[in-house]
N, C-alpha and C positions, 0 to 999 in steps of 0.2 A: 377530490376530498375538499369539503367545505372548510371554511375558517373555524366553524364550531367543532367540526370533527377533529381538526388539528389541535385545537385548544384542549378538547377532552382527552386526546391521546397524550398530549404533553402533561396534563394534570395527572392522568393515570400513571404515566412513567415516573413522575415526581413522587407520587404516593408510594409506588412500588420501591423506588430507590430509598425513600425514607424508612420504610418498613424493613428493608434489607439492612440498612445501616444500624437500625435499632437492634435487630437480631444479632448482628456482628458484635456490637458493643456489649450486649448482655452475655453472649458466649465468651467474648474476650475477658470480661470481668469474672466469669465463672472460672475460666482457665487460670487467670491471675490469682484468684482467691485460693484455688487448689494448690497452685505453686507456692504461694506465700504460706499457706497452712502447713505444707511440708517443711518449709524453712523453720516455722515456729514449733515444729514437733507435733502438729495435730494430725490425727488420722481418723478414718471412718466417718462417723456421723459428725464429729466435731469439725473435721475438715470441710464437709459439705455445708455445715452451718456457717462456718467462716466464709466460704465462697458466697453464700446467700447474703451475708452481711456486706461483702464487697459489692455485690450487684446492687443492693438497695442503697448503698452509699452514693452510687453514681447518679441517683435521681435527685440529689440535694441541690446541685447547680450544674449548668452546662459545662462541658469540657471534662477533662480528666483530673483537674486539680483536687477535687473532693476525694477521689479515689487515692491519689498520690498521698495526700495528707493522712488519710485513715491508715493506709498500709505502712507508711513510714513511721507513724506513731506506734503502731503495733510492733514493727521491727525493732525500733529503738527501745520500747518497753520490755522487749524480750532479750535485749542485748545480742541480737543477731547482727553479724557483720555483713551488711548489704546496703550499698549506697543508693542515694536517690538517682544518680546517673544510671546505675545498673538497673534500677527499677523502671526508669523511663525506656531504656533499651528493651527490657523484657516486655513492657506494654506494647511497644511497636512490633516486636516479634510475634506476640500473641494475637495482635490485631490481624496480622497476615494469616496466621494459623486459623483463627476463627472465621475469617472470610472464606478461606479455602474449604473449611468444614461445612459452612452454611451453603456455599455454592454447589457442593457435591451432594447435598441431601435432596 
């Protein structure tokens, strides 16, 4: 295998890994949005719409802080008893769930 072949293989793997990570984060955010929607008393189309809002919020800046800020503000505005610590644990949990779901598809 030539150096160019190895470089192309590395670039292809990197691209695949980035696409996989993106899919996992989108799925995680959807699952999180649906979970939080339930806490907020949203169902059906309103829950789906909220999940889409959570997904789109994640494109505002790198990392999870934009999602955490949005969701915590919504939780606090609705007087739901759910701490930021619990939210971050739920995000970690749902990241694993999302990765399992994407890998099994």
